C-alpha positions as CSV (number, residue, x, y, z in Angstrom):
1,M,-11.4,204.2,-10.0
2,V,-9.3,205.3,-12.9
3,V,-12.3,205.2,-15.2
4,V,-14.3,207.5,-12.8
5,A,-11.4,209.9,-12.6
6,L,-11.1,210.1,-16.4
7,L,-14.8,210.6,-16.8
8,L,-14.7,213.5,-14.3
9,L,-11.8,215.0,-16.2
10,L,-13.6,214.8,-19.5
11,L,-16.7,216.4,-18.1
12,G,-14.5,219.3,-16.8
13,L,-13.0,220.1,-20.2
14,P,-14.5,223.0,-22.1
15,V,-16.5,222.1,-25.2
16,L,-18.1,224.5,-27.6
17,A,-21.8,224.3,-27.4
18,H,-24.2,226.2,-29.5
19,A,-27.1,226.0,-27.2
20,Y,-29.1,228.2,-24.9
21,I,-29.9,227.2,-21.3
22,D,-32.6,229.4,-19.8
23,P,-32.6,230.4,-16.2
24,S,-35.3,227.9,-15.2
25,A,-32.9,225.0,-16.1
26,G,-31.0,225.7,-12.9
27,S,-34.1,225.6,-10.7
28,L,-35.2,222.4,-12.4
29,L,-31.8,220.8,-11.7
30,L,-32.1,221.9,-8.1
31,Q,-35.6,220.4,-7.8
32,L,-34.3,217.1,-9.3
33,I,-31.4,216.9,-6.7
34,L,-33.6,217.8,-3.7
35,G,-36.4,215.5,-4.8
36,G,-33.8,212.6,-5.2
37,I,-32.5,213.3,-1.7
38,A,-36.0,213.4,-0.2
39,G,-37.0,210.2,-2.0
40,G,-33.8,208.5,-0.8
41,L,-34.4,209.5,2.8
42,V,-38.0,208.3,2.6
43,A,-36.9,204.9,1.2
44,L,-34.2,204.7,3.8
45,R,-36.7,205.4,6.6
46,L,-39.2,202.8,5.3
47,T,-36.5,200.2,5.0
48,W,-35.1,201.0,8.4
49,K,-38.6,200.6,10.0
50,R,-39.0,197.2,8.3
51,L,-35.7,196.0,9.5
52,L,-36.5,197.1,13.1
53,G,-39.8,195.4,12.8
54,L,-38.2,192.1,11.8
55,F,-35.5,192.1,14.5
56,G,-36.9,194.3,17.3
57,R,-39.8,194.3,19.6
58,R,-42.8,196.4,18.8
59,R,-43.5,199.4,21.0
60,D,-47.2,198.7,21.2
61,S,-46.8,195.2,22.6
62,S,-44.3,196.4,25.2
63,A,-46.7,199.1,26.3
64,A,-49.5,196.6,26.6
65,E,-47.3,194.3,28.7
66,E,-46.5,197.1,31.1
67,R,-50.2,197.8,31.6
68,D,-51.1,194.2,32.3
69,Q,-48.4,193.7,35.0
70,P,-49.6,194.2,38.6
71,R,-47.9,196.9,40.6
């Protein structure tokens, strides 16, 4: 925890940089962040469906059972 706090502190310190960052760098960074979030959500959804498939009942089989039962 202390290491993470020190790294964040070091990242916040001003350092002279003789470089040019064009305006498109911000949009590229935004696309990377949003793409990472979207990819994480898709991976979470696929993993969740697999877990439900292992431990739960499938909807298709329960619907077929309901149709087969006499009324």
